[in-house]
Structure formats: C-alpha cells, structure tokens
MILO-975529 format. One line per 8 residues: number of its first residue (from 1); their letters; for each residue x, y, z of N, C-alpha, C. Coordinates in pm, whole numbers, plus 50000, padded with zeros to 5 digits. Atoms other than C-alpha are relative to their C-alpha. Example, Ala and Ser with C-alpha at 12.3 -4.5 7.8 and 13.67 -1.06 7.14 Angstrom:
2
1> as> 50089:49881:50000:51230:49550:50780:50090:50120:50000 ~ 49918:49881:49994:51367:49894:50714:49923:50109:50073 $
This chain:
373
1> mdinfvtc> 50085:49880:50000:50000:50000:50000:50088:50124:50000 ~ 49924:49876:50010:50124:50349:49913:50002:50072:50135 ~ 49983:49935:49870:50266:50521:50224:49929:50134:50004 ~ 50066:49870:50005:50139:50861:50115:49848:49987:50014 ~ 50144:50021:49989:49789:50722:50081:49959:49977:50145 ~ 50030:50029:49859:49798:50591:50438:50014:50127:50082 ~ 49979:49875:49927:49937:50923:50563:49882:50095:49978 ~ 50116:49915:50029:49656:51111:50389:49874:49948:50067 $
9> maggaafl> 50113:50058:49928:49403:50870:50535:50005:50041:50147 ~ 49985:49958:49860:49543:50951:50881:49961:50147:50016 ~ 50036:49859:49995:49512:51321:50807:49850:50020:49985 ~ 50144:49990:50020:49156:51279:50680:49923:49954:50124 ~ 50065:50048:49878:49061:51077:50989:50010:50104:50110 ~ 49981:49896:49900:49204:51354:51206:49902:50116:49975 ~ 50093:49892:50033:48996:51617:51024:49856:49963:50039 ~ 50135:50044:49966:48678:51411:51068:49978:50003:50151 $
17> lgfecmln> 50011:50000:49855:48744:51364:51438:49998:50143:50054 ~ 49996:49860:49957:48830:51733:51475:49868:50071:49979 ~ 50129:49936:50028:48508:51846:51311:49890:49944:50090 ~ 50097:50058:49907:48308:51603:51525:50013:50064:50138 ~ 49978:49935:49871:48466:51752:51838:49951:50145:49996 ~ 50041:49860:50012:48398:52104:51708:49846:50012:50001 ~ 50147:49997:50005:48030:52030:51631:49940:49953:50133 ~ 50039:50046:49866:48002:51845:51965:49854:49956:50003 $
25> srrantia> 50139:50046:50010:47686:51652:51882:49945:49949:50134 ~ 50044:50049:49870:47677:51513:52239:49968:50114:50096 ~ 50024:49882:49917:47659:51870:52380:50059:49984:50140 ~ 49932:50018:49872:47904:51776:52654:50138:50064:49994 ~ 49866:49943:49989:48216:51962:52768:50033:50087:49879 ~ 49994:49922:50125:48170:52224:52496:50135:50067:49978 ~ 49873:49927:50016:48480:52437:52557:50115:49903:49983 ~ 49892:50099:50009:48704:52135:52611:50004:49938:49862 $
33> nkwlavfv> 50002:50064:50130:48590:51980:52285:50046:50093:49888 ~ 49949:49906:50101:48669:52296:52089:50153:49999:50001 ~ 49854:50010:49993:49027:52284:52216:50048:49866:49946 ~ 49963:50133:50051:49037:51912:52142:49993:49999:49848 ~ 50011:49991:50146:48923:51992:51788:50123:50068:49940 ~ 49879:49930:50049:49213:52238:51744:50119:49904:50003 ~ 49890:50096:49989:49453:51970:51867:49997:49898:49887 ~ 50010:50108:50098:49324:51700:51634:50016:50052:49857 $
41> itfglami> 49991:49945:50136:49290:51923:51326:50143:50040:49966 ~ 49861:49962:50028:49642:52066:51358:50088:49876:49991 ~ 49927:50127:50015:49768:51711:51409:49976:49942:49861 ~ 50030:50046:50136:49590:51617:51087:50077:50076:49895 ~ 49920:49920:50093:49764:51905:50910:50145:49953:49997 ~ 49863:50053:49996:50095:51760:51026:50012:49875:49914 ~ 49999:50119:50085:50001:51433:50856:50002:50039:49852 ~ 50006:49954:50138:49912:51618:50537:50134:50061:49958 $
49> emalatqn> 49869:49939:50031:50240:51811:50557:50102:49893:49961 ~ 49907:50109:50033:50432:51482:50556:49978:49950:49859 ~ 50031:50049:50134:50252:51367:50245:50037:50103:49894 ~ 49968:49894:50095:50296:51704:50071:50150:50013:49977 ~ 49854:49989:50012:50670:51705:50143:50056:49898:49902 ~ 49951:50102:50093:50715:51382:49949:49967:50034:49855 ~ 50038:49958:50134:50546:51549:49651:50064:50134:49961 ~ 49929:49873:50025:50777:51856:49671:49905:50120:49995 $
57> fqyghpkl> 50098:49893:49996:50477:52075:49748:50062:50131:50049 ~ 49938:49881:49942:50704:52314:49940:50068:50088:49895 ~ 49934:49921:50105:50873:52424:49618:49899:50078:49916 ~ 50102:49931:50079:50555:52512:49434:49917:50098:50081 ~ 50081:49914:49913:50373:52666:49729:50071:50018:50135 ~ 49918:49991:49878:50639:52759:49985:49932:50071:50116 ~ 50064:49925:49891:50431:53010:50182:49892:49918:50069 ~ 50104:50084:49943:50136:52777:50230:50060:49885:50079 $
65> felisllr> 49934:50110:49931:50368:52493:50324:50060:50047:50132 ~ 49941:49945:49879:50546:52715:50577:49892:50028:50105 ~ 50108:49972:49907:50215:52819:50732:49949:49870:50064 ~ 50042:50129:49946:50110:52455:50771:50099:49952:50105 ~ 49896:50040:49904:50442:52387:50945:49989:50077:50130 ~ 50009:49917:49881:50396:52678:51185:49878:49964:50086 ~ 50121:50036:49926:50045:52561:51281:50023:49883:50095 ~ 49970:50112:49909:50205:52259:51446:50031:50049:50141 $
73> fltapaly> 49974:49946:49867:50300:52491:51734:49871:50025:50079 ~ 50128:49989:49930:49929:52508:51818:49956:49868:50061 ~ 50050:50133:49966:49892:52133:51866:50012:49968:50149 ~ 49979:50038:49860:50045:52072:52209:49927:50092:50098 ~ 50076:49913:49908:49903:52385:52381:49849:49973:49995 ~ 50143:50027:50012:49556:52302:52244:49962:49875:50078 ~ 50026:50122:49923:49578:51954:52397:49996:50032:50149 ~ 49994:49965:49858:49676:52099:52735:49878:50082:50042 $
81> lavisfts> 50117:49918:49967:49397:52358:52728:49872:49917:49997 ~ 50115:50091:49999:49151:52082:52641:49994:49925:50133 ~ 49995:50072:49872:49264:51887:52947:49961:50093:50115 ~ 50037:49903:49897:49237:52201:53162:49848:50021:50001 ~ 50145:49977:50008:48881:52257:53038:49921:49878:50046 ~ 50068:50122:49956:48782:51894:53092:50000:49989:50152 ~ 49982:50021:49856:48906:51910:53452:49964:50121:50083 ~ 50037:49878:49928:48774:52256:53548:49851:49999:50035 $
89> ltpafkrk> 50140:49989:49960:48453:52311:53742:49926:50101:49914 ~ 50060:49894:50082:48387:52630:53546:50095:50034:49885 ~ 49908:49975:50112:48578:52605:53217:49965:50126:49925 ~ 50020:49876:50077:48625:52932:53032:50135:50041:49943 ~ 49876:49949:50059:48879:53092:52803:50045:50123:50078 ~ 49945:49889:49923:49106:53326:52998:50117:50061:49922 ~ 49893:49931:50072:49354:53583:52872:50135:49932:50019 ~ 49871:50062:49973:49641:53401:53039:50024:49876:49912 $
97> hllhftpf> 49985:50114:50088:49573:53105:52809:50075:50037:49872 ~ 49930:49956:50120:49712:53313:52524:50151:49983:50013 ~ 49856:50016:49978:50056:53278:52682:50050:49866:49947 ~ 49960:50133:50049:50057:52913:52577:50031:50002:49850 ~ 49976:49992:50144:50067:53028:52215:50116:50095:49966 ~ 49884:49912:50022:50377:53245:52260:50098:49943:49898 ~ 49909:50054:50103:50603:53004:52063:49945:50015:49859 ~ 50060:49986:50133:50358:53005:51772:50008:50144:49951 $
105> lfflgfri> 49997:49859:50038:50333:53384:51771:50142:50048:49973 ~ 49860:49960:50019:50709:53420:51804:50052:49955:49864 ~ 49950:50052:50128:50791:53196:51509:49921:50056:49882 ~ 50078:49937:50106:50506:53342:51307:50055:50140:49971 ~ 49942:49868:50018:50649:53690:51366:50135:49994:49931 ~ 49867:50017:50060:50994:53565:51272:49989:49972:49850 ~ 50014:50039:50140:50860:53432:50940:49915:50098:49918 ~ 50082:49903:50075:50644:53734:50846:50074:50057:49879 $
113> pffvtgen> 49930:49951:50121:50916:53877:50616:49995:49901:49884 ~ 50007:50101:50104:50911:53547:50427:49861:49999:49935 ~ 50136:50000:50054:50531:53558:50390:49973:50125:49914 ~ 50023:49874:50071:50547:53920:50268:50082:50007:49872 ~ 49909:49981:50113:50850:53916:50038:50041:49871:49932 ~ 49953:50127:50054:50917:53548:49985:50146:49975:50027 ~ 49857:50012:49971:51270:53602:50114:50020:49979:50150 ~ 49967:50020:49860:51422:53478:50439:50080:50118:50054 $
121> ialspeia> 49920:49895:49937:51579:53720:50686:50148:49966:49982 ~ 49856:50021:50021:51948:53764:50607:50068:49986:50137 ~ 49931:50026:49873:52148:53610:50894:50142:49951:49972 ~ 49864:50052:50012:52514:53537:50948:49996:49849:50021 ~ 50000:50147:49985:52610:53167:50936:49988:49956:50146 ~ 50005:50037:49858:52659:53160:51314:49859:50015:50056 ~ 50136:49975:49952:52319:53315:51389:49902:49903:49934 ~ 50089:50092:50071:52152:53100:51123:50006:49860:50062 $
129> kivfiila> 49985:50132:49938:52291:52788:51292:49923:49994:50132 ~ 50072:49995:49871:52152:52896:51631:49850:49997:49977 ~ 50142:49996:50031:51812:52975:51478:49951:49862:49957 ~ 50038:50134:50047:51806:52635:51309:49986:49904:50118 ~ 50005:50087:49882:51881:52459:51639:49874:50028:50082 ~ 50120:49963:49925:51603:52653:51811:49875:49947:49931 ~ 50117:50047:50076:51355:52574:51535:49987:49849:50005 ~ 50002:50146:50003:51452:52207:51532:49962:49939:50134 $
137> salplqsi> 50023:50057:49867:51427:52158:51908:49874:50054:50068 ~ 50113:49937:49931:51139:52390:52002:49875:49914:49997 ~ 50124:50077:50012:50855:52173:51872:50005:49870:50081 ~ 49994:50120:49915:50973:51842:52029:49994:50031:50149 ~ 50000:49964:49858:51041:52013:52362:49862:50046:50045 ~ 50134:49953:49967:50704:52184:52355:49903:49882:50012 ~ 50091:50116:49999:50527:51856:52278:50018:49917:50126 ~ 49972:50080:49879:50697:51666:52561:49950:50073:50124 $
145> lywslslr> 50040:49921:49884:50634:51950:52808:49848:49998:50020 ~ 50145:49990:49986:50263:51987:52736:49935:49865:50020 ~ 50052:50134:49975:50202:51614:52725:50017:49963:50146 ~ 49974:50028:49858:50362:51582:53070:49907:50083:50089 ~ 50089:49914:49922:50161:51878:53202:49856:49950:49995 ~ 50136:50053:50014:49842:51722:53068:49977:49880:50091 ~ 50011:50115:49911:49906:51397:53253:49996:50043:50146 ~ 49998:49950:49863:49987:51590:53570:49866:50062:50037 $
153> rledhnka> 50129:49936:49975:49668:51792:53543:49891:49895:50021 ~ 50100:50106:49989:49463:51475:53496:50014:49929:50135 ~ 49977:50063:49870:49622:51320:53805:49947:50088:50113 ~ 50053:49906:49899:49540:51632:54010:49848:49998:50001 ~ 50146:50006:50010:49182:51611:53883:49946:49878:50075 ~ 50046:50121:49934:49146:51252:54005:50013:50009:50152 ~ 49986:49979:49855:49276:51353:54348:49891:50094:50051 ~ 50103:49903:49959:49034:51647:54363:49863:49935:50006 $
161> lrlfssst> 50130:50067:50001:48740:51419:54280:49968:49936:50135 ~ 50021:50071:49874:48789:51236:54608:49955:50092:50112 ~ 50046:49905:49900:48706:51554:54796:49848:50014:50002 ~ 50144:49979:50005:48344:51551:54683:49920:49890:49933 ~ 50071:50108:50069:48260:51234:54488:50033:49866:50065 ~ 49978:50132:49941:48213:50884:54627:50038:49897:49896 ~ 49964:50089:50110:48279:50730:54286:50070:50081:49892 ~ 49922:49924:50099:48541:50839:54034:49982:49946:49858 $
169> essglawl> 50010:50059:50133:48432:50622:53741:49943:50097:49897 ~ 50067:49915:50098:48200:50872:53576:50076:50129:49973 ~ 49930:49872:50015:48417:51180:53634:50151:49987:50003 ~ 49856:50020:49990:48762:51023:53653:50075:50014:49870 ~ 49938:49977:50130:48825:51076:53282:50097:49889:49961 ~ 49914:50113:50039:48968:50728:53229:50024:50001:49849 ~ 49985:49996:50146:48904:50773:52857:50107:50102:49960 ~ 49903:49896:50034:49116:51091:52857:50142:49954:50031 $
177> kdfllivg> 49868:50057:49970:49405:50909:53023:50044:49908:49886 ~ 49969:50087:50114:49387:50646:52747:50032:50084:49877 ~ 49977:49909:50111:49366:50929:52494:50142:50056:50006 ~ 49865:49943:49984:49686:51086:52635:50108:49895:49979 ~ 49901:50106:50021:49865:50753:52634:50018:49972:49851 ~ 49990:50018:50145:49784:50711:52264:50077:50117:49938 ~ 49924:49884:50047:49910:51065:52203:50149:49980:50030 ~ 49861:50030:49966:50227:50957:52383:50065:49904:49903 $
185> viaatwln> 49949:50095:50100:50266:50666:52141:50030:50072:49869 ~ 49979:49922:50123:50226:50904:51846:50125:50086:50013 ~ 49882:49913:49979:50484:51143:51996:50128:49919:49997 ~ 49880:50085:49999:50731:50859:52055:50036:49956:49859 ~ 49977:50040:50139:50688:50744:51696:50061:50116:49920 ~ 49948:49881:50068:50751:51099:51572:50143:50030:50043 ~ 49865:49976:49950:51058:51139:51795:50099:49897:49945 ~ 49913:50100:50062:51194:50817:51651:50047:50045:49863 $
193> ilyfhidi> 49962:49949:50133:51187:50977:51305:50101:50112:50013 ~ 49913:49884:49985:51358:51291:51435:50137:49966:50055 ~ 49875:50017:49925:51623:51150:51666:50054:49858:50005 ~ 49950:50133:49969:51641:50777:51724:50027:49914:49876 ~ 49979:50066:50129:51610:50645:51368:50005:49847:50011 ~ 50012:50146:49999:51506:50291:51450:49935:49961:49867 ~ 50043:50015:50140:51482:50194:51086:49883:49903:49982 ~ 50104:50101:50018:51256:49893:51132:49860:50057:50025 $
201> lipytpfl> 50129:49940:49967:50979:50118:51268:49953:50103:49897 ~ 50033:49887:50085:50993:50399:51014:49900:49966:49888 ~ 50098:50029:50107:50810:50223:50724:49858:49982:50052 ~ 50133:50026:49944:50521:50143:50959:49942:50122:50071 ~ 50045:49881:49927:50492:50495:51103:49863:50050:49955 ~ 50134:49953:50041:50194:50607:50885:49888:49907:50044 ~ 50103:50096:49956:50007:50287:50969:49974:50015:50150 ~ 50015:49981:49856:50074:50346:51339:49921:50128:50029 $
209> ylaclffl> 50076:49876:49985:49949:50704:51307:49851:49977:49975 ~ 50140:50025:50035:49631:50584:51140:49930:49918:50108 ~ 50059:50083:49895:49570:50314:51400:49977:50082:50127 ~ 50012:49917:49880:49632:50562:51682:49883:50098:49989 ~ 50110:49906:50019:49382:50806:51531:49865:49931:50020 ~ 50124:50073:49976:49112:50539:51534:49979:49980:50150 ~ 50009:50013:49855:49191:50479:51901:49962:50134:50065 ~ 50034:49867:49948:49178:50855:51967:49851:50028:49982 $
217> ayfslqqk> 50142:49978:50027:48836:50870:51804:49914:49915:50095 ~ 50076:50090:49912:48715:50570:52006:49994:50055:50142 ~ 49997:49952:49862:48827:50717:52338:49927:50133:50016 ~ 50063:49868:49988:48707:51072:52269:49848:49990:49992 ~ 50144:50015:50015:48359:50949:52172:49935:49936:50123 ~ 50054:50058:49878:48321:50783:52514:49964:50104:50105 ~ 50012:49899:49896:48314:51112:52701:49856:50032:50036 ~ 50127:49949:49949:48026:51234:52915:50028:50135:50065 $
225> eiydltda> 49982:49875:49928:47966:51563:53091:50074:49970:50130 ~ 49914:50036:49887:48239:51565:53355:49939:50042:50133 ~ 50059:49950:49876:48085:51783:53624:49852:50027:49976 ~ 50145:49986:50020:47711:51721:53599:49939:50054:50129 ~ 50040:49936:49876:47634:51970:53877:49921:50127:49971 ~ 50068:49873:50013:47409:52268:53932:50100:50113:50024 ~ 49912:49885:49979:47558:52617:53940:50032:50019:50148 ~ 49978:49985:49855:47512:52629:54318:50099:49897:50051 $
233> ersgltei> 49907:50105:49957:47695:52298:54361:50141:50030:49951 ~ 49869:49962:50052:47979:52415:54138:50062:50110:50086 ~ 49950:49890:49919:48009:52733:54342:50049:49950:50135 ~ 49962:50052:49869:48022:52539:54667:50126:49917:49997 ~ 49882:50086:50010:48294:52307:54539:50126:50074:49956 ~ 49885:49927:50054:48518:52572:54384:50108:50022:50105 ~ 49903:49972:49895:48681:52664:54713:50068:49873:50048 ~ 49944:50126:49953:48730:52302:54819:50104:49946:49903 $
241> igkpgpvq> 49909:50055:50100:48892:52194:54492:50117:50094:49977 ~ 49894:49904:50028:49087:52514:54441:50105:50009:50108 ~ 49906:49989:49888:49241:52515:54786:49973:49890:50102 ~ 50024:50109:49906:49222:52170:54943:50093:50009:50119 ~ 49913:50005:49883:49359:52116:55290:49980:50119:50090 ~ 50009:49886:49910:49405:52460:55450:49860:50057:50014 ~ 50136:49944:49993:49057:52581:55356:49909:49909:50080 ~ 50086:50093:49929:48893:52265:55485:50030:50001:50149 $
249> rqkrlsea> 49962:50001:49861:49079:52297:55814:49964:50129:50072 ~ 50047:49880:49933:48952:52648:55881:49878:49965:50084 ~ 50111:50032:49910:48710:52640:56173:49871:50057:49944 ~ 50125:49957:50064:48369:52651:56007:49878:49972:50087 ~ 50112:50037:49914:48153:52505:56285:50042:50010:50145 ~ 49970:49997:49857:48134:52565:56657:50002:49857:50054 ~ 49989:50134:49941:48202:52272:56887:49862:49938:50021 ~ 50136:50052:49976:47835:52240:56980:49933:49960:49868 $
257> rlniltek> 50059:50028:50131:47723:52259:56617:50064:49876:49938 ~ 49928:50116:50055:47990:52005:56518:49948:49871:50062 ~ 50051:50120:49932:47862:51756:56777:49861:49963:49950 ~ 50136:50025:50049:47502:51794:56660:50004:49940:49859 ~ 49993:50047:50138:47596:51746:56295:50067:49863:49990 ~ 49936:50131:49999:47823:51452:56373:49898:49891:50031 ~ 50106:50096:49967:47526:51274:56532:49902:49986:49883 ~ 50091:50004:50114:47306:51366:56236:50062:49920:49885 $
265> lrrlideq> 49929:50075:50104:47567:51230:55995:50003:49852:50035 ~ 49997:50140:49958:47593:50912:56200:49868:49931:49968 ~ 50132:50059:50028:47218:50854:56165:49980:49979:49850 ~ 50010:50017:50146:47235:50910:55789:50078:49877:49954 ~ 49916:50114:50037:47509:50648:55769:49943:49870:50055 ~ 50041:50125:49935:47384:50390:56019:49856:49961:49975 ~ 50141:50030:50012:47009:50418:55979:49948:50008:49856 ~ 50048:49984:50138:46950:50545:55626:50094:49939:49897 $
273> evyldnel> 49901:50064:50088:47265:50389:55476:50016:50074:49868 ~ 49991:49917:50120:47309:50676:55233:50121:49963:49914 ~ 49880:50037:50075:47649:50538:55130:49972:49895:49893 ~ 50034:50101:50102:47470:50267:54929:49959:50064:49868 ~ 50031:49927:50124:47374:50533:54673:50131:50019:49925 ~ 49871:49994:50069:47649:50489:54415:50025:50132:49929 ~ 49980:49867:50059:47594:50844:54285:50008:50109:50107 ~ 49995:49904:49889:47626:51008:54627:50118:50095:49983 $
281> tlpalaem> 49895:49899:50007:47823:51334:54621:49998:50083:50129 ~ 49992:49914:49882:47936:51578:54888:49888:50105:50000 ~ 50111:49905:49999:47681:51845:54777:49867:49934:50039 ~ 50125:50070:49965:47400:51585:54803:49995:49969:50149 ~ 49995:50028:49856:47513:51483:55151:49982:50128:50080 ~ 50014:49872:49931:47540:51848:55254:49853:50044:50002 ~ 50143:49965:50006:47179:51901:55141:49921:49919:50103 ~ 50068:50082:49900:47067:51610:55361:50027:50052:50141 $
289> leittnea> 49962:49949:49868:47252:51765:55655:49952:50143:50020 ~ 50047:49861:49998:47108:52108:55568:50113:50097:50037 ~ 49885:49912:49982:47452:52270:55564:50066:50023:49865 ~ 49931:49974:50127:47687:52407:55298:50098:49888:49968 ~ 49903:50102:50043:47924:52190:55097:50131:50013:50078 ~ 49877:49979:49924:48224:52347:55271:49987:49952:50144 ~ 50022:50045:49862:48073:52277:55612:49995:49848:50007 ~ 50004:50146:50004:48005:51915:55515:50141:49942:49988 $
297> sylineay> 49861:50045:50016:48366:51875:55403:50075:50016:50131 ~ 49934:49974:49872:48486:52031:55729:49954:49898:50104 ~ 50055:50095:49905:48257:51805:55930:50066:49863:49988 ~ 49940:50132:50021:48392:51484:55775:50148:50001:50035 ~ 49858:49991:49967:48752:51601:55805:50023:50008:50150 ~ 49980:49976:49857:48712:51712:56165:49955:49881:50084 ~ 50056:50108:49919:48497:51425:56294:50066:49865:49972 ~ 49948:50132:50037:48659:51137:56104:50142:50004:49943 $
305> nenfynfi> 49865:49984:50054:48990:51276:55975:50016:49927:49866 ~ 50000:50062:50132:48904:51152:55624:49942:50098:49899 ~ 50073:49925:50101:48805:51302:55294:49870:49926:49968 ~ 50132:50053:50029:48458:51238:55156:50008:49862:49935 ~ 49988:50126:50075:48565:50959:54918:50036:49884:50093 ~ 49958:50107:49909:48745:50754:55184:49894:49970:50106 ~ 50104:50017:49898:48470:50812:55439:49885:49914:49949 ~ 50114:50074:50055:48190:50684:55216:50040:49858:49961 $
313> nrhrveaa> 49961:50133:50048:48384:50395:55066:50043:49908:50113 ~ 49970:50084:49882:48500:50274:55408:49871:49934:50049 ~ 50127:50059:49959:48135:50224:55498:49948:49901:49896 ~ 50040:50095:50103:48070:50056:55167:50074:49867:50015 ~ 49922:50121:49978:48348:49809:55241:49943:49921:50119 ~ 50060:50068:49885:48191:49733:55581:49870:49931:49959 ~ 50123:50062:50049:47859:49668:55408:50031:49878:49914 ~ 49962:50112:50086:48032:49444:55155:50047:49881:50083 $
321> kllllsgq> 49951:50108:49914:48198:49243:55432:49883:49920:50058 ~ 50117:50070:49948:47858:49163:55582:49934:49916:49892 ~ 50063:50075:50110:47721:49060:55243:50084:49878:49961 ~ 49911:50110:50038:48026:48846:55167:49989:49881:50095 ~ 50008:50107:49901:47978:48649:55488:49858:49950:50020 ~ 50140:50043:49990:47603:48612:55439:49967:49905:49886 ~ 50043:50088:50108:47405:48383:55215:49986:50072:49868 ~ 50012:49922:50123:47388:48666:54960:50117:49977:49905 $
329> fkklnilg> 49880:50010:50083:47740:48593:54837:49981:49901:49885 ~ 50017:50102:50104:47647:48276:54648:49899:50044:49895 ~ 50102:49955:50095:47349:48449:54487:50050:50115:49913 ~ 49964:49876:50069:47515:48778:54390:50136:49997:49931 ~ 49859:50001:50041:47884:48692:54324:50067:50134:50032 ~ 49922:49881:49960:48156:48957:54363:49944:50128:49938 ~ 50052:49880:50067:48012:49199:54106:49868:50044:50063 ~ 50127:49968:49937:47666:49180:54262:50020:50060:50138 $
337> iayrsgft> 49968:49946:49867:47813:49241:54608:50050:50144:49986 ~ 49946:49866:50021:48000:49544:54471:49887:50100:49975 ~ 50111:49910:50031:47684:49701:54327:49908:50018:50121 ~ 50088:49992:49884:47475:49617:54635:50062:50085:50111 ~ 49930:49923:49896:47739:49788:54853:50018:50147:49963 ~ 49989:49860:50040:47733:50111:54653:50111:50029:49903 ~ 49893:49978:50098:48032:50061:54424:49944:49992:49858 ~ 50049:49995:50139:47999:50120:54051:50080:49910:49905 $
345> skstfnat> 49923:50090:50085:48261:49878:53921:50071:49897:50086 ~ 49932:50107:49929:48428:49553:54020:50144:50038:50031 ~ 49860:49965:49980:48778:49696:53978:50017:50097:50118 ~ 49994:49905:49889:48712:49988:54214:49969:49930:50132 ~ 50035:50075:49880:48548:49753:54463:50118:49919:50051 ~ 49885:50083:49960:48845:49515:54464:50113:50085:50056 ~ 49889:49915:49958:49099:49797:54493:49972:50064:50136 ~ 50036:49935:49875:48911:49976:54772:49993:49899:50115 $
353> fkkctgmt> 50012:50105:49898:48837:49654:54961:50139:49958:50048 ~ 49864:50042:49961:49203:49551:54953:50072:50110:50077 ~ 49937:49888:49929:49314:49898:55064:49952:50006:50144 ~ 50058:49990:49865:49080:49886:55364:50029:49877:50086 ~ 49989:50123:49922:49128:49522:55466:50134:49928:49984 ~ 49873:50068:50025:49464:49419:55322:49985:49872:49923 ~ 50022:50123:50077:49306:49138:55122:49889:50024:49899 ~ 50106:49990:50100:49081:49086:54821:49870:49945:50058 $
361> ptqfvkqn> 50126:50056:49950:48711:49007:54868:50000:49848:50005 ~ 49994:50147:50003:48774:48644:54769:50084:49947:50115 ~ 49915:50040:49889:49058:48613:55020:49929:50020:50134 ~ 50075:49972:49877:48836:48769:55286:49898:49890:50027 ~ 50100:50105:49985:48564:48510:55225:50066:49870:50043 ~ 49931:50124:49966:48811:48221:55237:50051:50002:50144 ~ 49941:49989:49867:48971:48349:55556:49894:49994:50109 ~ 50104:49992:49899:48639:48396:55732:49892:49892:49985 $
369> tpita> 50094:50110:50016:48459:48083:55614:50049:49881:50081 ~ 49955:50113:49919:48476:47801:55872:50016:49874:49915 ~ 49974:50124:50071:48621:47476:55745:49915:49889:50061 ~ 50085:50109:49951:48373:47194:55769:50062:49866:49962 ~ 49942:50134:50022:48475:46830:55796:49924:49930:49888 $
C-alpha cells in the first residue's frame, strides 16, 4: 500500500474527528471539545504536511507549506487547554491562556518577512545555525512538556474528585488518560523519526498514526459531561477543589454545632445507609445535613479525619463484608456484592476493599469461612 495514501488517510481521519469535536453533537464539555478539535485538526495538518513534502509541494507553494508547518506549534498547547477545560469546574477561556501560544506567535512573527517578500531574513552563518537549532528543538520540547503537564493535570483532577465524589468512574476521565497515552505513542513514533532512527519502525509509522487516530476517536467518543452539577453545587465546590487542605481545616463550625451534625451524619450512615447510593456526592450529603458543601467537608475532616471519598467507601466496604459472609454471596457473586454495597465497578470495589482490609474480597471470604469436615 502506498505510504502517502495511508498518511493522507490519517490526516483525513484527524479532520473528521476534529470536526466532530467542534460540532460536539453530544453537547458535553463544549469548551474542552473545541480545544480538542484544534489539537486533532492541527495534528491532521501535520500528517498532510508529511505527504505534501514527498510530493515537493514546498517548492511550488512555499508560503502555504510554511504556514502549515507553523500551525504545528498550536497542537500541544491546544491539547493541554483541552485537558484544563475537561478538569475545570467552570471552564472558560482566559487571557492568560494566550501565553501558551507564545512560541507560535514568536515563530510566526519571525517568518512574516518570508510571507510578505518570499525572502528569508538575512542572517550570518553563526546566527543562522543557532536559529536552526532553536527551530529544530522547540517543537519536540514543547510537545513533551505539554504532554507531561496534561498527565499531571489529569492526576490532580482525580485527586480532587475524592474531595466531593464517592465514585470516580463517571468523572475520573479514564478515557482521557487512554487518549493521552495514545498521544504519547504518536509522539514517541515521531521522535523516533527525528532523533532515534530505528529503521525497522519507520516504514510502519503512517500505519501506526492511522491506528492511533482510530483509538483517539474511540476514546474521545466515550466522554460524558464531567461535572454534571448545578451552578450552586459548582460554586460550593470551587473553594474546596481550588484550595484543598488549608481551607477545609479552617474552623467553620462551633464545637456544639459540630457535635450535633456529627450525630446527624451518623444517623444518615447507620440508619438510612446513604452510602449505598452509588451516585452520592458531597453536595448531596450536605443538602441532607442542611449545611453548605464546605461545612460538610469540614465536618467529615474534623469528625473522622478523612476526605469524603474515603469516608463513604469505608462504609461501603463494611457493608460488603457483611454481604460476603452472608448467604447473599452465592446468589450475587463479587460483582453483585459490589453494586449492592454502593460501588459502581468491580475493579474499584476490589481495589478499595484491599486497601481497607489488606486482602481481596475472595481472600476475605476464604479466611472467614469456617472449614467443615
């Protein structure tokens, strides 16, 4: 199969995915999907640029080819801004976001004389060598930096979720982590062409790009609205997520009020078993307690020295232990026990159960089942 054909297919697939993200037919994470569209479309242009270079397009249309090359400096920042928007309670474009496009604007300004006159800026050989090194290294360094920042931001998001959500499956952005890992594979393949030159991989690079784009499309189409909250709930969580720790430790309740609410929370847990609701959130619990979200967070931290996620899931594990040792175990199996206890997935149930007890649910059953002769 012709390599250029495969490369163009990869570019076309990127354009289709980019336009789908831009149109956002699911009406979810609107701002994030626009940034994701910029990322995917500029990545598609990079694929087209590779194919055009083999056809000597740069000689017939040098200015257009140069512009396509410069647009690659938008790719990595757009990915990072998409991740920021996906993980923000109140996503919005801010002026400071423009700083991420400084490299693009810098190199665009540097090449304006070429776009106007068709001539490069006259430089001495020494300066020209330095400029070439900067141009050659800027894009790879930018790509690695923003990919790393995106992963870090996603990790911070997953930690923040535990402050107000009892389940991270729906808002944990597992699909986005997979998306970033695929982007990492694409980047590694590209860096191989630039620096490592592992010859056996180079002929398969366009096929790998195409396969990765199909995976990117698959993962991106799995997304749901990340923070499905009311405006009031978002407002109440902003302070907790923005400044975890010190803010939660500020004295928000008097000692008498704290004791009353601790007893009220105990009744919600012991008598109403609210932790069995697998969609329970801190704002919902705060509403039951008739207090603010910040006060609910403070209450759990002060009374139990835990965050919301650990507090709720500890009780779910206790409920699961009772079910595992009852006659329900044979009827429900491990997955059924997980759902009945308030968990939303078997993997989360197993991981949380082992963290709390030091053993898997199956090991717990074996250890606590009497041996009969």
